[in-house]
py3Dmol code that shows the C-alpha trace and the ligand (Angstrom):
import py3Dmol

protein = """\
ATOM      1  CA  MET A   1      -4.271  15.079  10.852  1.00  0.00           C
ATOM      2  CA  PRO A   2      -1.571  12.498  11.602  1.00  0.00           C
ATOM      3  CA  CYS A   3       0.447  13.727   8.681  1.00  0.00           C
ATOM      4  CA  GLY A   4       0.962  16.860  10.599  1.00  0.00           C
ATOM      5  CA  ASN A   5       3.653  15.053  12.610  1.00  0.00           C
ATOM      6  CA  HIS A   6       5.839  14.843   9.671  1.00  0.00           C
ATOM      7  CA  LYS A   7       8.535  17.313   8.417  1.00  0.00           C
ATOM      8  CA  LEU A   8       7.066  19.535   5.590  1.00  0.00           C
ATOM      9  CA  VAL A   9       9.658  19.586   2.674  1.00  0.00           C
ATOM     10  CA  ASP A  10       7.574  19.873  -0.356  1.00  0.00           C
ATOM     11  CA  SER A  11       4.091  21.550  -0.739  1.00  0.00           C
ATOM     12  CA  GLY A  12       4.072  20.827  -4.658  1.00  0.00           C
ATOM     13  CA  THR A  13       0.920  18.740  -4.286  1.00  0.00           C
ATOM     14  CA  SER A  14      -2.005  18.801  -1.692  1.00  0.00           C
ATOM     15  CA  CYS A  15      -0.066  16.336   0.234  1.00  0.00           C
ATOM     16  CA  VAL A  16       2.286  16.873   3.343  1.00  0.00           C
ATOM     17  CA  ILE A  17       5.478  15.063   2.097  1.00  0.00           C
ATOM     18  CA  ALA A  18       8.408  13.674   4.054  1.00  0.00           C
ATOM     19  CA  TRP A  19      10.992  12.034   2.417  1.00  0.00           C
ATOM     20  CA  CYS A  20      12.739   9.189   3.713  1.00  0.00           C
ATOM     21  CA  SER A  21      15.482   6.909   2.174  1.00  0.00           C
ATOM     22  CA  TYR A  22      14.916   3.285   2.324  1.00  0.00           C
ATOM     23  CA  ASN A  23      18.110   2.362   0.349  1.00  0.00           C
ATOM     24  CA  ASN A  24      19.195   0.148   2.675  1.00  0.00           C
ATOM     25  CA  ALA A  25      16.184  -2.214   3.493  1.00  0.00           C
ATOM     26  CA  ALA A  26      18.097  -4.311   5.698  1.00  0.00           C
ATOM     27  CA  MET A  27      18.515  -1.281   7.992  1.00  0.00           C
ATOM     28  CA  LEU A  28      14.850  -0.554   7.997  1.00  0.00           C
ATOM     29  CA  MET A  29      13.408  -0.521  11.503  1.00  0.00           C
ATOM     30  CA  SER A  30      10.648   1.837  10.833  1.00  0.00           C
ATOM     31  CA  PRO A  31       8.473   1.998  13.719  1.00  0.00           C
ATOM     32  CA  VAL A  32       4.680   2.936  13.658  1.00  0.00           C
ATOM     33  CA  VAL A  33       3.651   5.906  15.868  1.00  0.00           C
ATOM     34  CA  GLY A  34       0.006   7.070  15.907  1.00  0.00           C
ATOM     35  CA  HIS A  35      -0.658   4.341  13.102  1.00  0.00           C
ATOM     36  CA  TRP A  36       1.804   6.007  10.682  1.00  0.00           C
ATOM     37  CA  LEU A  37       5.071   4.828   9.655  1.00  0.00           C
ATOM     38  CA  THR A  38       7.556   7.294  10.974  1.00  0.00           C
ATOM     39  CA  ASP A  39       9.940   7.030   8.187  1.00  0.00           C
ATOM     40  CA  ALA A  40       7.733   6.920   5.111  1.00  0.00           C
ATOM     41  CA  ARG A  41       6.773   9.633   2.908  1.00  0.00           C
ATOM     42  CA  SER A  42       3.189  10.722   3.682  1.00  0.00           C
ATOM     43  CA  CYS A  43       0.514  11.975   1.389  1.00  0.00           C
ATOM     44  CA  CYS A  44      -2.804  12.217   3.142  1.00  0.00           C
ATOM     45  CA  SER A  45      -5.728  10.707   1.262  1.00  0.00           C
ATOM     46  CA  PRO A  46      -9.174  11.951   2.170  1.00  0.00           C
ATOM     47  CA  ASN A  47     -10.534   8.517   0.948  1.00  0.00           C
ATOM     48  CA  TYR A  48     -11.221   6.700   4.301  1.00  0.00           C
ATOM     49  CA  ASP A  49     -13.402   6.276   6.948  1.00  0.00           C
ATOM     50  CA  GLU A  50     -13.737   4.517  10.522  1.00  0.00           C
ATOM     51  CA  ARG A  51     -13.093   0.942  10.898  1.00  0.00           C
ATOM     52  CA  PRO A  52     -15.915  -0.938  12.409  1.00  0.00           C
ATOM     53  CA  SER A  53     -14.843  -2.450  15.684  1.00  0.00           C
ATOM     54  CA  CYS A  54     -12.607  -5.236  14.534  1.00  0.00           C
ATOM     55  CA  GLN A  55      -9.056  -5.793  14.959  1.00  0.00           C
ATOM     56  CA  ILE A  56      -6.578  -5.394  11.943  1.00  0.00           C
ATOM     57  CA  ASP A  57      -5.351  -8.946  11.127  1.00  0.00           C
ATOM     58  CA  THR A  58      -4.987  -9.014   7.357  1.00  0.00           C
ATOM     59  CA  ILE A  59      -2.805  -7.509   4.643  1.00  0.00           C
ATOM     60  CA  VAL A  60      -4.014  -7.096   1.135  1.00  0.00           C
ATOM     61  CA  LEU A  61      -1.392  -6.698  -1.535  1.00  0.00           C
ATOM     62  CA  HIS A  62      -2.160  -4.854  -4.812  1.00  0.00           C
ATOM     63  CA  ASN A  63      -0.467  -3.434  -7.953  1.00  0.00           C
ATOM     64  CA  ILE A  64      -0.916   0.001  -9.397  1.00  0.00           C
ATOM     65  CA  SER A  65       0.702   2.024 -12.159  1.00  0.00           C
ATOM     66  CA  LEU A  66      -0.609   5.210 -13.896  1.00  0.00           C
ATOM     67  CA  PRO A  67      -0.766   5.220 -16.583  1.00  0.00           C
ATOM     68  CA  PRO A  68      -0.882   1.260 -16.821  1.00  0.00           C
ATOM     69  CA  GLY A  69       2.702  -0.098 -17.429  1.00  0.00           C
ATOM     70  CA  GLN A  70       4.266   3.413 -16.714  1.00  0.00           C
ATOM     71  CA  TYR A  71       6.174   4.166 -13.614  1.00  0.00           C
ATOM     72  CA  GLY A  72       7.783   7.239 -11.568  1.00  0.00           C
ATOM     73  CA  SER A  73       4.989   9.800 -11.837  1.00  0.00           C
ATOM     74  CA  ARG A  74       2.853  11.381  -9.185  1.00  0.00           C
ATOM     75  CA  TYR A  75      -0.244  10.205 -10.662  1.00  0.00           C
ATOM     76  CA  ILE A  76      -0.925   7.618  -7.928  1.00  0.00           C
ATOM     77  CA  ASP A  77      -0.708  10.418  -5.319  1.00  0.00           C
ATOM     78  CA  LEU A  78      -3.506  12.304  -7.484  1.00  0.00           C
ATOM     79  CA  LEU A  79      -5.821   9.444  -7.825  1.00  0.00           C
ATOM     80  CA  PHE A  80      -5.503   8.825  -4.081  1.00  0.00           C
ATOM     81  CA  THR A  81      -6.110  12.543  -3.421  1.00  0.00           C
ATOM     82  CA  ASN A  82      -8.998  13.080  -6.026  1.00  0.00           C
ATOM     83  CA  GLY A  83      -6.581  15.196  -8.084  1.00  0.00           C
ATOM     84  CA  LEU A  84      -6.148  13.277 -11.145  1.00  0.00           C
ATOM     85  CA  ASN A  85      -7.022  15.355 -14.490  1.00  0.00           C
ATOM     86  CA  PRO A  86      -8.946  13.244 -16.638  1.00  0.00           C
ATOM     87  CA  ALA A  87      -7.506  15.400 -19.478  1.00  0.00           C
ATOM     88  CA  ASP A  88      -4.237  14.102 -18.841  1.00  0.00           C
ATOM     89  CA  HIS A  89      -4.509  10.710 -20.309  1.00  0.00           C
ATOM     90  CA  GLU A  90      -7.296   8.843 -21.789  1.00  0.00           C
ATOM     91  CA  TYR A  91      -7.250   6.208 -19.114  1.00  0.00           C
ATOM     92  CA  PHE A  92      -7.521   8.714 -16.320  1.00  0.00           C
ATOM     93  CA  ALA A  93     -11.065   9.662 -17.942  1.00  0.00           C
ATOM     94  CA  THR A  94     -12.190   6.301 -16.718  1.00  0.00           C
ATOM     95  CA  ILE A  95     -10.825   6.476 -13.197  1.00  0.00           C
ATOM     96  CA  SER A  96     -10.849  10.128 -12.031  1.00  0.00           C
ATOM     97  CA  ASP A  97     -14.213   9.723 -10.435  1.00  0.00           C
ATOM     98  CA  LEU A  98     -13.093   6.696  -8.295  1.00  0.00           C
ATOM     99  CA  ARG A  99     -12.842   7.530  -4.549  1.00  0.00           C
ATOM    100  CA  VAL A 100     -10.269   5.012  -3.608  1.00  0.00           C
ATOM    101  CA  SER A 101      -7.090   4.793  -1.344  1.00  0.00           C
ATOM    102  CA  SER A 102      -4.587   2.313  -0.003  1.00  0.00           C
ATOM    103  CA  HIS A 103      -2.726   2.560   3.215  1.00  0.00           C
ATOM    104  CA  LEU A 104       0.838   2.167   1.476  1.00  0.00           C
ATOM    105  CA  LEU A 105       2.378   2.251  -1.893  1.00  0.00           C
ATOM    106  CA  ILE A 106       6.082   0.741  -2.516  1.00  0.00           C
ATOM    107  CA  ASP A 107       7.194   2.411  -5.564  1.00  0.00           C
ATOM    108  CA  ARG A 108       9.704   0.700  -8.071  1.00  0.00           C
ATOM    109  CA  GLN A 109      12.628   2.467  -6.089  1.00  0.00           C
ATOM    110  CA  GLY A 110      11.582   0.906  -2.862  1.00  0.00           C
ATOM    111  CA  GLU A 111      10.225   4.176  -1.624  1.00  0.00           C
ATOM    112  CA  VAL A 112       7.159   3.808   0.812  1.00  0.00           C
ATOM    113  CA  THR A 113       4.248   6.398   0.818  1.00  0.00           C
ATOM    114  CA  GLN A 114       1.556   6.124   3.438  1.00  0.00           C
ATOM    115  CA  TYR A 115      -2.012   7.575   2.525  1.00  0.00           C
ATOM    116  CA  VAL A 116      -4.108   6.658   5.221  1.00  0.00           C
ATOM    117  CA  GLY A 117      -3.590   5.864   8.825  1.00  0.00           C
ATOM    118  CA  PHE A 118      -3.514   2.191   9.749  1.00  0.00           C
ATOM    119  CA  ASP A 119      -6.212   2.565  12.305  1.00  0.00           C
ATOM    120  CA  LYS A 120      -8.682   4.056   9.466  1.00  0.00           C
ATOM    121  CA  ARG A 121     -10.314   2.001   6.749  1.00  0.00           C
ATOM    122  CA  ALA A 122      -8.839   2.703   3.494  1.00  0.00           C
ATOM    123  CA  TRP A 123     -10.893   2.041   0.245  1.00  0.00           C
ATOM    124  CA  HIS A 124      -8.645  -0.619  -1.614  1.00  0.00           C
ATOM    125  CA  ALA A 125     -10.435  -4.006  -1.559  1.00  0.00           C
ATOM    126  CA  GLY A 126     -13.820  -3.189  -2.628  1.00  0.00           C
ATOM    127  CA  LYS A 127     -16.181  -5.905  -2.844  1.00  0.00           C
ATOM    128  CA  SER A 128     -14.551  -8.811  -1.272  1.00  0.00           C
ATOM    129  CA  SER A 129     -14.993 -12.260   0.104  1.00  0.00           C
ATOM    130  CA  TYR A 130     -12.623 -15.183   0.992  1.00  0.00           C
ATOM    131  CA  LEU A 131     -12.816 -17.969   3.722  1.00  0.00           C
ATOM    132  CA  GLY A 132     -16.243 -16.802   4.743  1.00  0.00           C
ATOM    133  CA  ARG A 133     -15.066 -13.380   5.344  1.00  0.00           C
ATOM    134  CA  GLU A 134     -16.282 -10.287   3.572  1.00  0.00           C
ATOM    135  CA  ARG A 135     -15.567  -6.377   3.324  1.00  0.00           C
ATOM    136  CA  PHE A 136     -11.677  -6.979   3.634  1.00  0.00           C
ATOM    137  CA  ASN A 137     -11.425  -3.130   3.839  1.00  0.00           C
ATOM    138  CA  ASP A 138     -12.866  -3.329   7.461  1.00  0.00           C
ATOM    139  CA  PHE A 139      -9.967  -5.399   8.882  1.00  0.00           C
ATOM    140  CA  SER A 140      -7.166  -5.070   6.471  1.00  0.00           C
ATOM    141  CA  ILE A 141      -4.082  -2.958   5.508  1.00  0.00           C
ATOM    142  CA  GLY A 142      -3.762  -2.268   1.698  1.00  0.00           C
ATOM    143  CA  ILE A 143      -0.266  -2.239   0.385  1.00  0.00           C
ATOM    144  CA  GLU A 144       0.136  -1.143  -3.329  1.00  0.00           C
ATOM    145  CA  LEU A 145       3.249  -2.255  -5.195  1.00  0.00           C
ATOM    146  CA  GLU A 146       4.034   0.153  -8.098  1.00  0.00           C
ATOM    147  CA  GLY A 147       3.845  -2.581 -11.000  1.00  0.00           C
ATOM    148  CA  THR A 148       1.638  -4.512 -13.288  1.00  0.00           C
ATOM    149  CA  ASP A 149       0.314  -8.135 -13.259  1.00  0.00           C
ATOM    150  CA  TRP A 150       3.239  -9.446 -15.634  1.00  0.00           C
ATOM    151  CA  GLN A 151       6.367  -7.404 -15.200  1.00  0.00           C
ATOM    152  CA  PRO A 152       8.606  -8.604 -12.650  1.00  0.00           C
ATOM    153  CA  TYR A 153       8.524  -6.679  -9.517  1.00  0.00           C
ATOM    154  CA  GLU A 154      12.001  -5.127  -8.299  1.00  0.00           C
ATOM    155  CA  ALA A 155      14.343  -6.762  -5.881  1.00  0.00           C
ATOM    156  CA  THR A 156      14.210  -3.686  -3.448  1.00  0.00           C
ATOM    157  CA  GLN A 157      10.203  -3.955  -3.623  1.00  0.00           C
ATOM    158  CA  TYR A 158      10.350  -7.218  -2.165  1.00  0.00           C
ATOM    159  CA  GLU A 159      12.864  -6.389   0.396  1.00  0.00           C
ATOM    160  CA  VAL A 160      11.153  -3.349   1.763  1.00  0.00           C
ATOM    161  CA  LEU A 161       7.568  -5.063   1.449  1.00  0.00           C
ATOM    162  CA  ALA A 162       9.091  -7.929   3.570  1.00  0.00           C
ATOM    163  CA  HIS A 163      10.262  -5.406   6.109  1.00  0.00           C
ATOM    164  CA  VAL A 164       7.278  -3.158   6.192  1.00  0.00           C
ATOM    165  CA  ILE A 165       5.188  -6.592   6.750  1.00  0.00           C
ATOM    166  CA  LEU A 166       7.457  -7.461   9.873  1.00  0.00           C
ATOM    167  CA  VAL A 167       6.933  -3.971  11.242  1.00  0.00           C
ATOM    168  CA  LEU A 168       3.230  -3.996  10.730  1.00  0.00           C
ATOM    169  CA  GLN A 169       3.080  -7.600  12.400  1.00  0.00           C
ATOM    170  CA  ALA A 170       5.078  -6.319  15.352  1.00  0.00           C
ATOM    171  CA  THR A 171       2.585  -3.449  15.810  1.00  0.00           C
ATOM    172  CA  TYR A 172      -0.531  -5.273  14.789  1.00  0.00           C
ATOM    173  CA  PRO A 173       0.242  -8.831  16.232  1.00  0.00           C
ATOM    174  CA  ALA A 174      -3.039 -10.417  14.903  1.00  0.00           C
ATOM    175  CA  ILE A 175      -1.706  -9.975  11.189  1.00  0.00           C
ATOM    176  CA  LEU A 176      -0.494 -13.390  10.955  1.00  0.00           C
ATOM    177  CA  THR A 177       1.765 -14.509   7.823  1.00  0.00           C
ATOM    178  CA  GLU A 178      -0.981 -16.701   6.627  1.00  0.00           C
ATOM    179  CA  ASN A 179      -3.030 -13.640   6.379  1.00  0.00           C
ATOM    180  CA  LEU A 180      -1.200 -12.141   3.545  1.00  0.00           C
ATOM    181  CA  VAL A 181      -3.467 -12.188   0.492  1.00  0.00           C
ATOM    182  CA  GLY A 182      -3.662 -10.806  -2.956  1.00  0.00           C
ATOM    183  CA  HIS A 183      -6.495  -8.665  -4.226  1.00  0.00           C
ATOM    184  CA  SER A 184      -7.275 -11.447  -6.630  1.00  0.00           C
ATOM    185  CA  THR A 185      -7.756 -13.875  -3.919  1.00  0.00           C
ATOM    186  CA  ILE A 186     -10.391 -11.863  -2.137  1.00  0.00           C
ATOM    187  CA  SER A 187     -11.952 -10.620  -5.348  1.00  0.00           C
ATOM    188  CA  PRO A 188     -11.745 -13.312  -7.831  1.00  0.00           C
ATOM    189  CA  GLY A 189     -13.128 -12.657 -11.114  1.00  0.00           C
ATOM    190  CA  ARG A 190     -12.952  -8.951 -10.664  1.00  0.00           C
ATOM    191  CA  LYS A 191      -9.318  -8.376  -9.855  1.00  0.00           C
ATOM    192  CA  THR A 192      -6.025  -9.886 -10.922  1.00  0.00           C
ATOM    193  CA  ASP A 193      -3.458  -8.074  -9.075  1.00  0.00           C
ATOM    194  CA  PRO A 194      -0.872  -8.263  -7.842  1.00  0.00           C
ATOM    195  CA  GLY A 195      -0.862 -10.778 -10.662  1.00  0.00           C
ATOM    196  CA  PRO A 196       1.523 -13.796 -11.878  1.00  0.00           C
ATOM    197  CA  ALA A 197       4.388 -11.604 -11.653  1.00  0.00           C
ATOM    198  CA  PHE A 198       4.349 -11.522  -7.854  1.00  0.00           C
ATOM    199  CA  ASP A 199       6.712 -14.138  -6.458  1.00  0.00           C
ATOM    200  CA  TRP A 200       5.077 -15.143  -3.132  1.00  0.00           C
ATOM    201  CA  GLY A 201       7.761 -17.544  -2.493  1.00  0.00           C
ATOM    202  CA  ARG A 202      10.256 -14.836  -2.727  1.00  0.00           C
ATOM    203  CA  LEU A 203       8.168 -12.767  -0.141  1.00  0.00           C
ATOM    204  CA  ARG A 204       7.837 -15.718   2.314  1.00  0.00           C
ATOM    205  CA  GLY A 205      11.550 -16.564   2.050  1.00  0.00           C
ATOM    206  CA  LEU A 206      12.520 -12.777   2.696  1.00  0.00           C
ATOM    207  CA  LEU A 207       9.825 -12.571   5.669  1.00  0.00           C
ATOM    208  CA  MET A 208      11.589 -15.852   7.104  1.00  0.00           C
ATOM    209  CA  ALA A 209      15.253 -14.363   6.525  1.00  0.00           C
ATOM    210  CA  PHE A 210      14.664 -11.149   7.887  1.00  0.00           C
ATOM    211  CA  ASP A 211      12.556 -12.411  10.856  1.00  0.00           C
ATOM    212  CA  HIS A 212      15.545 -14.509  11.894  1.00  0.00           C
ATOM    213  CA  GLY A 213      18.140 -12.248  10.951  1.00  0.00           C
TER     214      GLY A 213
END
"""
ligand_1 = """\
1
ZN
Zn -5.941 -4.233 -6.106
"""
view = py3Dmol.view(width=600, height=400)
view.addModel(protein, "pdb")
view.setStyle({"model": 0}, {"cartoon": {"style": "trace"}})
view.addModel(ligand_1, "xyz")
view.setStyle({"model": 1}, {"stick": {}})
view.zoomTo()
view.show()
C-alpha cells in the first residue's frame, strides 16, 4: 500500500495516519510522490479501483460533513473506510452501506487527508455527465471540503485548496484550471455540492495570486 510510506503515529482507526501541519498555507509546497501527497495525513480507503486508460485532467469539488452540519469528528474517515456505525446517528443508518471515497478531504482547519492514490479511481462522482463527457470518476481527482452548501467555508480551506490544486496541476499537467468543476455541475439535479456557499471567484483569485507569487 502506498500508505506504508507514511509515518505511523496513530493506529486508533484502521487508517495509517501521518500528521502534517498546513498552518502556513503559503509555505505549502507539498510534492506528490507515488501519487500521494507527501505532507498530507493519509487514511487508506478500500473504496477504489483501477482507472481506465485515460489521463487525469479534472478536479471535482465536493462538500461533506458528518453528521450533516457538524465538524471535527472522524466520521468522514469511517465512512470512507466502511467503518461507520449506523447506530451512532440516525443519518448514518442511511449511508453506512455506501461504498464511497474521495482522494482528498480538506477539513475546517485546513488539514488535508488523502484516502486514495491519485492514480486510482476513487468513488466520489457517481453518475455524472458534463460537456459530452461521462463517468467523471474515470479521469478526475475528487476533493472534499468539510462543509455544507450554505455555510461559508473557512479562509484556510480556500488557501489550502488553491495550493493543493497547483500541486496537482504541476504533477498532472492535463488538469487545466477550466477543468475544475463542482459535483453539482456534473451531476445536476442529483447533487448540490459544493453549494452556493462556495466562492469560485475567491478560489480563482487565490490560484492566480499563488501561481504568480
Ligand atoms: Zn459531492
